[in-house]
C-alpha positions in Angstrom: -2.1 -121.4 -88.4 -5.0 -119.2 -89.6 -8.4 -119.5 -88.6 -10.2 -117.4 -90.6 -9.5 -116.3 -94.3 -8.7 -112.8 -94.9 -6.0 -110.1 -95.3 -2.8 -111.0 -93.7 0.3 -109.2 -93.0 3.4 -110.7 -91.8 6.3 -108.0 -91.4 9.8 -108.4 -89.8 11.0 -105.2 -87.7 14.4 -104.2 -86.1 14.9 -103.6 -82.5 14.3 -99.9 -83.2 10.8 -100.9 -84.6 11.7 -100.4 -88.3 10.3 -102.6 -90.6 13.0 -104.8 -92.2 11.0 -107.0 -94.5 7.5 -107.2 -95.7 7.2 -111.0 -95.5 3.2 -111.5 -96.8 0.6 -109.0 -97.8 -1.9 -111.1 -99.2 -5.2 -112.6 -98.9 -4.8 -116.1 -97.4 -7.2 -118.7 -97.0 -7.4 -120.4 -93.5 -5.3 -123.2 -92.8 -1.3 -123.6 -92.3 1.0 -121.5 -94.7 4.8 -121.6 -95.1 6.6 -118.4 -95.9 10.3 -118.6 -97.4 12.7 -116.6 -95.5 15.6 -115.4 -96.8 18.1 -113.8 -94.3 20.8 -112.8 -96.4 21.8 -108.9 -96.0 20.6 -109.3 -92.4 23.2 -109.2 -89.6 22.6 -111.7 -86.6 20.6 -110.1 -83.7 17.1 -109.7 -82.3 14.1 -109.0 -84.7 10.7 -109.1 -84.1 7.9 -110.5 -86.5 4.3 -108.9 -86.6 1.4 -111.3 -87.6 -1.8 -109.3 -88.4 -5.0 -111.3 -89.7 -8.7 -111.1 -88.9 -8.2 -113.0 -85.9 -5.9 -109.9 -84.2 -2.3 -108.9 -83.8 0.4 -110.9 -82.5 4.6 -110.1 -82.0 6.9 -112.5 -81.1 10.6 -112.2 -80.9 13.4 -114.0 -83.0 17.1 -114.4 -82.9 18.9 -114.5 -86.1 22.3 -116.1 -85.6 24.7 -116.7 -88.3 
């Protein structure tokens, strides 16, 4: 949920910190948003996603299991 409208980025990184996908790089209005994610081409493992907006920056871990 985004509390404040503004430029928002959502990126996916591998364990080495390399960007795997840029999922969102746009201006988003406040509210809830859904982002389609196609994991084809990615192997099972641990990834990190980074959400940055006017509210700050948050990084979380994600486990992709095939």
